[in-house]
Residue frames as a rotation matrix with the C-alpha (Angstrom) as fourth column:
UNK 1
0.487 0.733 0.475 172.67
-0.830 0.558 -0.010 133.46
-0.272 -0.389 0.880 45.24
UNK 2
-0.575 -0.675 -0.462 174.27
-0.746 0.664 -0.042 130.04
0.335 0.321 -0.886 45.51
UNK 3
0.535 0.801 0.269 172.28
-0.844 0.518 0.139 126.80
-0.028 -0.301 0.953 45.54
UNK 4
-0.733 -0.551 0.400 173.23
-0.538 0.828 0.154 123.25
-0.416 -0.102 -0.904 46.38
UNK 5
0.326 0.887 -0.326 171.39
-0.920 0.219 -0.326 120.87
-0.218 0.406 0.888 44.07
UNK 6
-0.862 -0.506 0.027 171.29
-0.492 0.848 0.195 117.11
-0.121 0.155 -0.981 43.54
UNK 7
0.165 0.935 -0.314 168.87
-0.966 0.218 0.141 114.33
0.200 0.280 0.939 42.68
UNK 8
0.572 0.208 -0.794 168.10
-0.369 0.929 -0.022 110.63
0.733 0.305 0.608 43.06
UNK 9
-0.211 -0.559 0.802 169.05
-0.975 0.065 -0.211 109.50
0.066 -0.827 -0.559 46.56
UNK 10
0.073 0.355 -0.932 167.05
-0.425 0.856 0.293 106.26
0.902 0.375 0.214 46.29
UNK 11
0.882 0.472 -0.001 166.87
-0.172 0.323 0.931 105.90
0.439 -0.820 0.366 50.05
UNK 12
0.319 -0.844 -0.430 170.62
0.715 0.512 -0.475 105.70
0.622 -0.156 0.768 50.62
UNK 13
0.991 0.112 -0.072 171.41
0.130 -0.685 0.717 107.54
0.031 -0.719 -0.694 53.85
UNK 14
0.266 -0.962 -0.062 175.15
0.725 0.157 0.671 106.88
-0.635 -0.224 0.739 53.50
UNK 15
-0.216 -0.307 0.927 175.20
0.908 -0.412 0.075 109.08
0.359 0.858 0.368 50.41
UNK 16
0.658 0.520 0.545 173.39
0.274 -0.839 0.469 111.86
0.701 -0.159 -0.695 52.27
UNK 17
0.853 -0.417 -0.312 175.85
0.287 -0.123 0.950 111.68
-0.435 -0.900 0.014 55.17
UNK 18
-0.084 -0.906 0.416 178.72
0.932 0.076 0.355 111.83
-0.353 0.417 0.838 52.68
UNK 19
0.096 0.231 0.968 177.16
0.674 -0.731 0.107 114.90
0.732 0.642 -0.226 51.08
UNK 20
0.929 0.350 0.118 176.66
0.147 -0.642 0.752 116.64
0.339 -0.682 -0.648 54.43
UNK 21
0.546 -0.791 -0.277 180.24
0.593 0.131 0.794 115.95
-0.591 -0.598 0.541 55.51
UNK 22
-0.324 -0.716 0.618 181.49
0.942 -0.182 0.282 117.70
-0.089 0.674 0.734 52.36
UNK 23
-0.214 0.313 0.925 179.17
0.521 -0.765 0.379 120.72
0.826 0.564 0.001 52.25
UNK 24
0.502 0.575 -0.646 178.42
0.837 -0.134 0.531 121.55
0.219 -0.807 -0.548 55.89
UNK 25
0.053 -0.554 -0.831 181.21
0.611 -0.640 0.466 124.14
-0.790 -0.532 0.305 56.08
UNK 26
-0.738 -0.275 0.616 180.44
0.674 -0.323 0.664 125.63
0.017 0.906 0.424 52.65
UNK 27
-0.607 0.525 -0.596 178.54
-0.173 -0.820 -0.546 128.88
-0.776 -0.228 0.589 52.04
UNK 28
-0.873 0.450 0.187 175.30
0.269 0.125 0.955 128.46
0.407 0.884 -0.230 50.09
UNK 29
-0.799 0.549 0.244 171.80
-0.599 -0.762 -0.246 129.86
0.051 -0.343 0.938 50.33
UNK 30
0.234 0.945 0.230 169.35
-0.878 0.307 -0.367 127.07
-0.417 -0.116 0.902 49.53
UNK 31
-0.770 -0.362 0.525 168.97
-0.161 0.907 0.389 123.42
-0.617 0.215 -0.757 48.52
UNK 32
0.142 0.784 -0.604 167.05
-0.964 -0.028 -0.264 122.29
-0.223 0.620 0.752 45.41
UNK 33
-0.580 -0.297 0.759 166.35
-0.305 0.943 0.135 118.55
-0.755 -0.153 -0.637 45.14
UNK 34
-0.524 0.256 -0.812 165.34
-0.851 -0.124 0.510 116.81
0.030 0.959 0.283 41.90
UNK 35
0.441 0.894 -0.074 163.33
-0.884 0.448 0.136 113.86
0.154 0.005 0.988 43.23
UNK 36
0.492 -0.132 -0.861 163.62
0.048 0.991 -0.124 110.21
0.869 0.019 0.494 44.31
UNK 37
0.159 -0.327 0.931 164.19
-0.960 -0.272 0.069 110.64
0.231 -0.905 -0.357 48.02
UNK 38
0.057 0.081 0.995 163.36
-0.690 0.723 -0.020 106.98
-0.721 -0.686 0.097 48.59
UNK 39
-0.861 -0.273 -0.428 163.30
-0.495 0.641 0.587 103.55
0.114 0.717 -0.687 47.01
UNK 40
-0.347 0.823 0.451 159.62
-0.489 0.252 -0.835 102.94
-0.800 -0.510 0.315 47.76
UNK 41
0.184 0.414 -0.891 159.00
-0.983 0.102 -0.156 101.97
0.026 0.905 0.425 44.13
UNK 42
-0.127 -0.350 -0.928 160.84
-0.404 0.873 -0.274 98.70
0.906 0.340 -0.252 44.75
UNK 43
-0.857 -0.384 -0.344 160.77
0.139 0.471 -0.871 98.34
0.496 -0.794 -0.350 48.54
UNK 44
-0.041 0.949 -0.314 157.26
0.826 0.209 0.523 99.57
0.562 -0.238 -0.792 49.40
UNK 45
0.382 0.331 0.863 155.76
0.011 -0.935 0.353 102.46
0.924 -0.125 -0.361 51.32
UNK 46
0.987 -0.005 -0.162 156.77
0.162 0.077 0.984 101.34
0.007 -0.997 0.077 54.81
UNK 47
0.191 -0.982 0.011 160.45
0.930 0.185 0.317 101.11
-0.313 -0.050 0.948 53.87
UNK 48
-0.122 -0.181 0.976 160.11
0.697 -0.715 -0.046 104.37
0.706 0.675 0.213 51.94
UNK 49
0.774 0.462 0.433 158.72
0.019 -0.700 0.714 106.19
0.633 -0.544 -0.550 54.97
UNK 50
0.758 -0.579 -0.299 161.65
0.489 0.201 0.849 105.04
-0.432 -0.790 0.435 57.11
UNK 51
-0.150 -0.834 0.530 164.05
0.989 -0.120 0.092 106.24
-0.013 0.538 0.843 54.42
UNK 52
0.186 0.306 0.934 162.27
0.436 -0.877 0.201 109.57
0.881 0.370 -0.296 54.10
UNK 53
0.977 0.204 -0.058 162.39
0.132 -0.370 0.920 110.18
0.166 -0.906 -0.388 57.87
UNK 54
0.408 -0.898 -0.164 166.13
0.701 0.193 0.686 109.49
-0.585 -0.395 0.709 58.02
UNK 55
-0.242 -0.535 0.809 166.97
0.947 -0.313 0.077 111.49
0.212 0.785 0.582 54.91
UNK 56
0.394 0.448 0.802 164.93
0.319 -0.885 0.338 114.57
0.862 0.123 -0.492 55.80
UNK 57
0.945 -0.126 -0.303 166.34
0.278 -0.182 0.943 114.55
-0.174 -0.975 -0.137 59.33
UNK 58
0.035 -0.995 0.095 169.85
0.870 0.077 0.486 114.61
-0.491 0.066 0.869 57.87
UNK 59
-0.238 -0.106 0.966 169.03
0.800 -0.585 0.133 117.33
0.551 0.804 0.224 55.34
UNK 60
0.787 0.581 0.205 167.45
0.339 -0.687 0.643 119.50
0.515 -0.436 -0.738 58.02
UNK 61
0.541 -0.649 -0.535 170.80
0.685 -0.030 0.728 119.56
-0.489 -0.760 0.428 59.80
UNK 62
-0.378 -0.676 0.633 172.14
0.913 -0.386 0.133 121.76
0.155 0.628 0.762 56.97
UNK 63
-0.034 0.438 -0.899 169.73
0.658 -0.667 -0.350 124.48
-0.752 -0.603 -0.265 58.15
UNK 64
-0.932 -0.180 -0.315 168.97
-0.120 -0.666 0.736 125.91
-0.343 0.724 0.599 54.69
UNK 65
0.076 0.956 -0.282 165.71
-0.766 -0.125 -0.631 126.52
-0.639 0.264 0.723 52.82
UNK 66
-0.789 -0.309 0.531 164.85
-0.033 0.884 0.466 123.27
-0.614 0.350 -0.708 51.05
UNK 67
0.097 0.772 -0.629 162.88
-0.872 -0.238 -0.427 122.97
-0.479 0.590 0.650 47.79
UNK 68
-0.755 -0.380 0.534 162.00
-0.202 0.910 0.362 119.69
-0.624 0.165 -0.764 46.10
UNK 69
0.048 0.774 -0.631 160.02
-0.963 0.203 0.175 117.70
0.264 0.600 0.755 43.59
UNK 70
0.331 0.110 0.937 159.00
-0.469 0.881 0.063 114.08
-0.819 -0.460 0.343 44.07
UNK 71
-0.572 -0.517 -0.637 160.39
-0.818 0.307 0.486 111.29
-0.056 0.799 -0.599 41.90
UNK 72
0.153 0.666 -0.730 158.85
-0.675 0.610 0.415 108.10
0.722 0.429 0.543 40.55
UNK 73
-0.373 -0.359 -0.856 160.56
0.255 0.847 -0.466 106.02
0.892 -0.392 -0.225 43.26
UNK 74
-0.937 0.138 0.320 158.76
-0.348 -0.415 -0.841 107.99
0.017 -0.899 0.437 45.96
UNK 75
0.224 0.972 -0.073 155.67
-0.973 0.227 0.033 106.09
0.049 0.063 0.997 44.83
UNK 76
-0.377 -0.284 0.882 155.26
-0.388 0.913 0.128 102.33
-0.841 -0.294 -0.454 45.31
UNK 77
-0.693 0.077 -0.717 154.90
-0.694 0.198 0.693 100.14
0.195 0.977 -0.083 42.22
UNK 78
-0.639 0.429 -0.638 152.74
0.244 0.900 0.361 97.62
0.729 0.075 -0.680 44.12
UNK 79
-0.304 0.596 -0.744 150.83
0.902 -0.072 -0.426 99.75
-0.307 -0.800 -0.516 46.66
UNK 80
0.408 0.492 0.769 148.70
0.659 -0.742 0.124 102.85
0.632 0.456 -0.627 46.30
UNK 81
0.921 0.047 -0.386 150.29
0.320 -0.653 0.686 106.01
-0.220 -0.756 -0.617 47.62
UNK 82
0.402 -0.801 0.443 153.34
0.132 -0.428 -0.894 108.20
0.906 0.417 -0.066 47.84
UNK 83
0.098 -0.471 -0.877 155.95
0.994 0.088 0.063 108.70
0.048 -0.878 0.477 50.54
UNK 84
0.793 0.350 0.499 155.35
0.366 -0.928 0.070 112.29
0.487 0.127 -0.864 51.63
UNK 85
-0.432 -0.900 -0.055 158.05
0.719 -0.307 -0.624 114.75
0.545 -0.309 0.780 52.59
UNK 86
0.601 0.693 -0.398 157.10
0.785 -0.417 0.459 116.91
0.152 -0.588 -0.795 55.59
UNK 87
0.126 -0.700 -0.703 160.14
0.507 -0.563 0.652 119.18
-0.853 -0.439 0.284 55.30
UNK 88
-0.805 -0.584 -0.104 160.68
0.250 -0.494 0.833 122.07
-0.538 0.644 0.543 52.90
UNK 89
-0.026 0.747 -0.665 158.66
-0.511 -0.581 -0.633 123.42
-0.859 0.323 0.397 49.97
UNK 90
-0.148 0.091 0.985 157.21
0.532 0.847 0.002 121.31
-0.834 0.524 -0.174 47.18
UNK 91
-0.697 -0.190 -0.692 157.81
-0.405 -0.691 0.598 122.74
-0.592 0.697 0.405 43.69
UNK 92
-0.868 0.460 0.187 155.29
0.467 0.626 0.624 120.24
0.170 0.629 -0.758 42.24
UNK 93
-0.108 0.913 -0.392 152.51
0.960 -0.006 -0.279 122.01
-0.257 -0.407 -0.876 44.12
UNK 94
0.913 0.391 -0.117 153.34
0.359 -0.905 -0.229 125.66
-0.195 0.167 -0.966 43.49
UNK 95
0.321 -0.805 0.498 156.02
0.425 -0.348 -0.836 128.07
0.846 0.480 0.231 42.36
UNK 96
0.701 -0.184 -0.689 158.44
0.661 -0.195 0.724 129.43
-0.268 -0.963 -0.015 44.96
UNK 97
0.850 -0.451 0.273 160.53
-0.284 -0.827 -0.485 132.58
0.444 0.334 -0.831 44.97
UNK 98
0.587 -0.775 -0.235 164.25
0.777 0.458 0.431 132.05
-0.227 -0.436 0.871 45.44
UNK 99
-0.443 -0.681 -0.583 165.94
0.478 -0.729 0.489 135.42
-0.758 -0.062 0.649 45.73
UNK 100
-0.419 0.221 -0.881 165.51
-0.624 -0.775 0.103 137.15
-0.659 0.593 0.462 42.36
UNK 101
-0.808 0.030 -0.588 164.38
-0.475 0.557 0.681 133.91
0.348 0.830 -0.436 40.73
UNK 102
0.144 0.899 0.413 161.35
-0.953 0.238 -0.187 131.61
-0.267 -0.366 0.891 40.77
UNK 103
-0.905 -0.351 0.239 161.40
-0.309 0.930 0.198 127.82
-0.292 0.105 -0.951 41.03
UNK 104
0.107 0.970 -0.219 158.69
-0.916 0.010 -0.402 126.14
-0.388 0.244 0.889 38.96
UNK 105
-0.572 -0.217 0.791 157.77
0.040 0.956 0.291 122.70
-0.819 0.199 -0.538 37.66
UNK 106
0.496 0.851 0.173 155.48
0.328 0.000 -0.945 124.11
-0.804 0.525 -0.279 34.97
UNK 107
-0.389 -0.719 0.576 156.72
0.774 0.083 0.627 124.34
-0.499 0.690 0.524 31.39
UNK 108
0.277 0.561 0.780 154.33
0.861 -0.505 0.057 127.14
0.426 0.656 -0.624 30.36
UNK 109
0.887 0.136 0.441 155.08
0.056 -0.980 0.189 130.86
0.458 -0.143 -0.878 30.65
UNK 110
0.446 -0.824 -0.348 158.78
0.846 0.262 0.464 130.40
-0.291 -0.502 0.815 31.29
UNK 111
0.883 -0.301 0.361 161.20
-0.087 -0.859 -0.504 133.33
0.462 0.413 -0.785 31.31
UNK 112
0.091 -0.986 -0.140 164.81
0.164 0.154 -0.974 134.03
0.982 0.066 0.176 32.28
UNK 113
-0.315 -0.154 0.936 163.88
-0.847 -0.400 -0.351 134.65
0.429 -0.903 -0.004 35.93
UNK 114
0.662 0.640 0.391 162.55
-0.742 0.633 0.220 131.11
-0.106 -0.436 0.894 36.29
UNK 115
-0.649 -0.761 -0.009 164.33
-0.761 0.649 0.024 127.86
-0.013 0.023 -1.000 37.08
UNK 116
0.405 0.791 -0.458 162.42
-0.799 0.550 0.242 124.84
0.443 0.268 0.855 35.81
UNK 117
-0.679 -0.567 0.466 162.72
-0.726 0.611 -0.315 121.75
-0.106 -0.552 -0.827 38.04
UNK 118
0.558 0.801 -0.216 161.23
-0.805 0.586 0.095 118.36
0.202 0.121 0.972 37.21
UNK 119
0.180 -0.494 0.850 162.20
-0.431 0.737 0.520 114.81
-0.884 -0.460 -0.080 38.05
UNK 120
0.032 -0.077 0.997 161.53
0.711 0.703 0.031 113.20
-0.703 0.707 0.077 34.67
UNK 121
-0.832 -0.451 -0.324 162.66
0.088 -0.683 0.726 115.11
-0.548 0.575 0.607 31.59
UNK 122
0.256 0.927 -0.274 159.84
-0.147 -0.243 -0.959 116.75
-0.955 0.286 0.074 29.61
UNK 123
-0.223 -0.355 0.908 160.01
0.742 0.543 0.394 115.19
-0.633 0.761 0.142 26.16
UNK 124
0.754 0.554 0.353 158.34
0.653 -0.577 -0.490 118.30
-0.067 0.600 -0.797 24.71
UNK 125
0.828 -0.498 -0.257 161.59
-0.417 -0.853 0.313 120.14
-0.375 -0.153 -0.914 25.53
UNK 126
0.356 -0.702 0.617 163.84
0.469 0.706 0.531 117.69
-0.808 0.100 0.581 23.72
UNK 127
-0.248 -0.398 0.883 163.89
0.969 -0.093 0.230 119.61
-0.009 0.912 0.409 20.44
UNK 128
0.338 0.386 0.859 162.74
0.324 -0.904 0.279 122.99
0.884 0.184 -0.430 21.73
UNK 129
-0.631 -0.752 -0.193 164.84
0.439 -0.141 -0.887 124.85
0.640 -0.644 0.419 24.27
UNK 130
0.289 0.682 -0.671 163.14
0.952 -0.132 0.275 125.78
0.099 -0.719 -0.688 27.56
UNK 131
0.106 -0.187 0.977 162.95
0.304 -0.929 -0.211 129.56
0.947 0.319 -0.042 27.84
UNK 132
0.980 0.108 -0.165 163.96
0.182 -0.177 0.967 129.49
0.075 -0.978 -0.193 31.50
UNK 133
0.452 -0.879 0.151 167.29
-0.892 -0.449 0.057 130.50
0.018 -0.161 -0.987 32.97
UNK 134
-0.731 -0.672 0.121 167.91
-0.681 0.727 -0.081 126.85
-0.033 -0.142 -0.989 33.86
UNK 135
0.509 0.796 -0.329 166.27
-0.711 0.604 0.362 123.47
0.486 0.050 0.872 33.53
UNK 136
-0.589 -0.655 0.473 167.21
-0.808 0.465 -0.362 121.01
0.017 -0.595 -0.803 36.32
UNK 137
0.590 0.781 -0.204 166.10
-0.770 0.620 0.151 117.39
0.245 0.068 0.967 36.12
UNK 138
-0.351 -0.691 0.632 167.13
-0.822 0.551 0.146 113.87
-0.449 -0.468 -0.761 37.13
UNK 139
0.543 0.790 0.283 165.65
-0.669 0.611 -0.422 110.37
-0.506 0.040 0.861 36.86
UNK 140
0.961 -0.061 -0.270 167.75
-0.155 0.691 -0.706 108.72
0.230 0.720 0.654 34.14
UNK 141
0.737 -0.676 0.017 171.06
0.234 0.279 0.931 108.97
-0.634 -0.682 0.364 36.06
UNK 142
0.258 -0.629 0.734 172.91
0.960 0.081 -0.268 110.57
0.109 0.773 0.624 33.12
UNK 143
0.400 -0.136 -0.906 174.58
0.446 -0.835 0.322 113.66
-0.801 -0.533 -0.274 34.55
UNK 144
-0.192 -0.333 0.923 175.17
0.980 -0.111 0.164 116.30
0.048 0.936 0.348 31.91
UNK 145
-0.078 0.210 -0.975 175.33
0.129 -0.967 -0.219 119.97
-0.988 -0.143 0.049 30.99
UNK 146
-0.478 0.007 0.879 173.86
0.878 0.030 0.477 121.03
-0.023 1.000 -0.021 27.64
UNK 147
-0.357 0.280 0.891 173.29
0.227 -0.899 0.374 124.77
0.906 0.335 0.258 27.17
UNK 148
-0.458 0.213 0.863 170.88
-0.776 -0.569 -0.272 125.71
0.433 -0.794 0.426 30.00
UNK 149
0.698 0.642 -0.316 169.89
-0.441 0.734 0.517 122.10
0.564 -0.221 0.795 30.73
UNK 150
-0.476 -0.812 0.337 171.50
-0.820 0.271 -0.504 120.33
0.318 -0.516 -0.795 33.69
UNK 151
0.530 0.476 -0.702 170.81
-0.152 0.867 0.474 116.66
0.834 -0.145 0.532 34.24
UNK 152
0.416 -0.329 0.848 171.64
-0.888 -0.347 0.301 116.35
0.195 -0.878 -0.437 37.93
UNK 153
-0.393 -0.585 -0.709 172.54
-0.442 0.797 -0.412 112.69
0.806 0.151 -0.572 37.64
UNK 154
0.645 0.592 -0.483 172.30
0.114 0.550 0.827 110.89
0.756 -0.589 0.287 40.98
UNK 155
0.284 -0.514 0.809 173.58
-0.945 -0.294 0.145 111.04
0.163 -0.806 -0.569 44.51
UNK 156
-0.558 -0.415 0.719 173.36
-0.524 0.848 0.082 107.25
-0.643 -0.331 -0.690 44.74
UNK 157
0.218 0.582 -0.783 172.45
-0.944 0.329 -0.018 104.61
0.247 0.743 0.622 42.17
UNK 158
0.180 -0.083 0.980 171.97
-0.603 0.778 0.177 101.01
-0.777 -0.623 0.090 43.20
UNK 159
-0.860 -0.491 0.140 173.02
-0.255 0.651 0.715 97.94
-0.442 0.579 -0.685 41.30
UNK 160
-0.537 0.652 0.536 170.54
0.768 0.641 -0.010 97.06
-0.350 0.406 -0.844 38.57
UNK 161
0.281 0.658 -0.698 169.17
0.255 -0.753 -0.607 100.58
-0.925 -0.008 -0.380 38.13
UNK 162
0.741 0.090 -0.666 168.89
-0.560 -0.465 -0.686 101.36
-0.371 0.881 -0.294 34.41
UNK 163
0.901 -0.311 -0.302 171.02
0.017 0.721 -0.693 98.30
0.434 0.619 0.655 33.69
UNK 164
0.259 -0.857 0.445 173.88
-0.868 -0.409 -0.282 99.22
0.424 -0.313 -0.850 36.07
UNK 165
0.467 -0.125 -0.875 175.97
0.126 0.989 -0.075 96.24
0.875 -0.075 0.478 37.16
UNK 166
-0.395 -0.516 -0.760 177.34
0.846 0.119 -0.520 97.94
0.359 -0.848 0.389 40.28
UNK 167
0.706 0.614 -0.352 176.16
0.707 -0.637 0.306 100.55
-0.036 -0.465 -0.884 42.78
UNK 168
-0.310 -0.796 0.520 177.73
0.776 -0.528 -0.345 104.02
0.549 0.297 0.782 42.61
UNK 169
0.200 0.239 -0.950 177.96
0.632 -0.772 -0.061 107.27
-0.748 -0.588 -0.306 44.51
UNK 170
0.383 0.132 0.914 177.41
0.920 -0.145 -0.364 109.94
0.085 0.981 -0.177 41.89
UNK 171
-0.659 -0.597 0.457 177.59
0.616 -0.777 -0.128 113.71
0.432 0.197 0.880 42.22
UNK 172
0.367 0.741 -0.562 176.18
0.836 -0.528 -0.151 116.95
-0.409 -0.414 -0.813 43.55
UNK 173
-0.118 -0.301 0.946 176.31
0.796 -0.599 -0.091 120.53
0.594 0.742 0.311 42.26
UNK 174
-0.149 0.155 -0.977 176.69
0.543 -0.812 -0.212 124.10
-0.826 -0.562 0.037 43.41
UNK 175
-0.073 0.167 0.983 175.19
0.937 -0.326 0.125 126.67
0.341 0.930 -0.133 41.06
UNK 176
-0.607 -0.174 -0.775 175.86
0.462 -0.871 -0.166 130.39
-0.646 -0.460 0.609 41.38
UNK 177
0.148 0.744 0.652 173.07
0.975 -0.219 0.028 132.66
0.164 0.631 -0.758 40.13
UNK 178
-0.172 -0.247 -0.953 173.82
0.476 -0.868 0.139 136.31
-0.862 -0.430 0.267 39.47
UNK 179
-0.309 0.066 -0.949 172.50
-0.517 -0.849 0.109 138.98
-0.798 0.524 0.296 37.06
UNK 180
0.628 0.711 -0.316 170.57
-0.660 0.273 -0.700 136.47
-0.411 0.648 0.641 34.96
UNK 181
0.082 -0.668 -0.739 173.58
-0.729 0.465 -0.501 134.17
0.679 0.580 -0.450 34.54
UNK 182
0.908 0.168 0.383 174.38
-0.392 0.659 0.641 130.78
-0.145 -0.733 0.665 36.04
UNK 183
-0.014 -0.965 -0.264 177.69
-0.846 0.152 -0.512 129.13
0.533 0.216 -0.818 36.85
UNK 184
0.903 0.427 -0.037 177.56
-0.355 0.794 0.494 125.39
0.240 -0.433 0.869 37.71
UNK 185
-0.244 -0.953 0.179 180.20
-0.913 0.163 -0.374 123.55
0.328 -0.255 -0.910 39.70
UNK 186
0.708 0.526 -0.471 179.94
-0.403 0.849 0.341 119.77
0.580 -0.051 0.813 39.88
UNK 187
-0.164 -0.702 0.693 181.48
-0.972 0.235 0.008 117.60
-0.168 -0.673 -0.721 42.59
UNK 188
0.337 0.217 -0.916 182.13
-0.630 0.775 -0.048 114.05
0.699 0.594 0.398 41.39
UNK 189
0.355 -0.212 0.910 182.42
-0.754 0.511 0.414 110.90
-0.553 -0.833 0.021 43.47
UNK 190
-0.229 -0.423 0.877 182.54
0.130 0.879 0.458 107.78
-0.965 0.219 -0.147 41.27
UNK 191
0.806 0.447 0.387 181.94
0.475 -0.099 -0.875 109.58
-0.353 0.889 -0.292 37.98
UNK 192
-0.382 -0.917 -0.116 184.32
0.577 -0.334 0.745 111.17
-0.722 0.217 0.657 35.49
UNK 193
0.239 0.414 -0.878 183.95
-0.351 -0.807 -0.475 114.09
-0.905 0.422 -0.047 33.09
UNK 194
-0.424 -0.346 0.837 183.66
0.599 0.586 0.546 113.28
-0.680 0.732 -0.041 29.40
UNK 195
0.125 0.402 -0.907 183.29
-0.670 -0.640 -0.376 115.26
-0.732 0.655 0.190 26.18
UNK 196
0.297 0.067 0.952 182.45
0.304 0.939 -0.161 112.61
-0.905 0.337 0.259 23.63
UNK 197
-0.682 -0.618 -0.392 184.35
-0.181 -0.376 0.909 112.87
-0.709 0.690 0.144 20.31
UNK 198
-0.813 0.445 0.375 181.32
0.568 0.470 0.676 111.35
0.125 0.763 -0.635 18.55
UNK 199
0.279 0.959 0.058 178.83
0.859 -0.276 0.432 113.70
0.430 -0.070 -0.900 20.19
UNK 200
-0.696 -0.681 -0.227 180.73
0.712 -0.615 -0.339 116.94
0.092 -0.398 0.913 20.84
UNK 201
-0.668 0.503 0.548 177.61
-0.163 -0.818 0.552 119.00
0.726 0.279 0.628 20.14
UNK 202
0.257 0.857 -0.446 175.76
0.245 0.389 0.888 117.31
0.935 -0.338 -0.111 23.02
UNK 203
0.664 0.020 0.747 177.54
-0.574 -0.626 0.527 119.00
0.478 -0.779 -0.405 25.89
UNK 204
-0.505 -0.851 0.144 179.59
-0.682 0.291 -0.672 117.64
0.530 -0.437 -0.727 28.78
UNK 205
0.569 0.651 -0.502 178.71
-0.232 0.713 0.662 114.29
0.789 -0.260 0.557 30.34
UNK 206
-0.273 -0.580 0.767 179.65
-0.955 0.067 -0.289 112.86
0.116 -0.812 -0.572 33.74
UNK 207
0.439 0.418 -0.795 179.79
-0.577 0.809 0.107 109.11
0.688 0.412 0.597 33.36
UNK 208
0.965 -0.100 0.244 180.59
-0.130 0.624 0.771 106.09
-0.229 -0.775 0.589 35.56
UNK 209
0.303 -0.948 -0.100 184.34
-0.794 -0.309 0.524 105.76
-0.528 -0.079 -0.846 36.04
UNK 210
-0.320 -0.449 0.835 184.39
-0.061 0.889 0.454 102.27
-0.946 0.094 -0.312 34.50
UNK 211
0.747 0.663 0.047 182.59
0.007 0.064 -0.998 103.07
-0.664 0.746 0.043 31.23
UNK 212
-0.248 -0.813 0.527 184.56
0.654 0.261 0.710 102.27
-0.715 0.521 0.467 28.10
UNK 213
-0.064 0.311 0.948 182.44
0.898 -0.396 0.191 104.50
0.435 0.864 -0.254 25.85
UNK 214
-0.834 -0.540 0.115 182.54
0.469 -0.802 -0.370 108.27
0.292 -0.254 0.922 26.20
UNK 215
-0.779 0.611 0.142 178.86
-0.619 -0.713 -0.329 109.15
-0.099 -0.344 0.934 26.73
UNK 216
-0.329 0.735 0.593 175.35
-0.109 0.594 -0.797 107.67
-0.938 -0.327 -0.115 27.10
UNK 217
0.484 0.558 -0.674 174.58
-0.692 -0.227 -0.685 108.45
-0.535 0.798 0.276 23.46
UNK 218
-0.431 -0.704 -0.565 177.24
-0.889 0.440 0.129 105.97
0.158 0.557 -0.815 22.40
UNK 219
-0.935 0.187 0.302 175.02
0.056 0.918 -0.393 103.32
-0.351 -0.350 -0.869 23.99
UNK 220
-0.160 0.965 0.209 171.61
0.961 0.200 -0.189 104.78
-0.224 0.171 -0.960 23.17
UNK 221
-0.820 -0.192 0.539 170.61
0.423 -0.838 0.344 107.90
0.386 0.510 0.768 21.18
UNK 222
0.061 0.981 -0.183 167.38
0.899 0.026 0.436 108.33
0.433 -0.191 -0.881 23.17
UNK 223
0.427 0.102 -0.899 168.67
0.731 -0.624 0.276 111.23
-0.533 -0.775 -0.341 25.25
UNK 224
-0.588 -0.613 0.527 169.98
0.808 -0.472 0.352 113.24
0.033 0.633 0.773 22.29
UNK 225
0.275 0.610 -0.743 168.98
0.515 -0.746 -0.422 116.93
-0.812 -0.267 -0.519 22.43
UNK 226
-0.483 -0.392 0.783 168.73
0.876 -0.203 0.438 119.04
-0.013 0.897 0.441 19.28
UNK 227
0.762 0.633 0.136 168.14
0.645 -0.761 -0.074 122.77
0.057 0.144 -0.988 19.49
């Protein structure tokens, strides 16, 4: 079983077209998306719906089973409502079987046949390892691998997001699942791999190409994981 997974599009169709151009001739079985299809949080529901229609139309062209969670930007900060996705299967609503594994957004009753998927990281799992095969999440734009946790980072991040001073195309992943093991393969656009000499125990980070420091923890210890 091989999955294509990514997060945080923020309504940018150029990033989705770029993704499709790179993966359309690649063998994989399903797509798992970590939330923030749109930028409705800042631009409103009408703009978000236009973005959702364009993005889902593009993703449908890959002709693979599609599983997703919503992100905070799929809601509007100044209107009531959410931009709904009419394509694929929503992991927020129920668990879904994926080959020998199960996709879930629920942190209870996890086991090594389950893949936990949320948009925002569960703080309860910061100092206590999730007992799932994998934990996939996004939201804070800090791509990373730490044990069985994969922060998916972002497909596209606009200027100003989380203090960013320029927009960036980020990354996407292929993950091979076999016999209870996982093997991730990241594809970087405007990010670079970094093992921080000050935080070697915190895994591998994938940071903006222009950063002078080696990992997000060098700027802010908030995302430190200890287990």
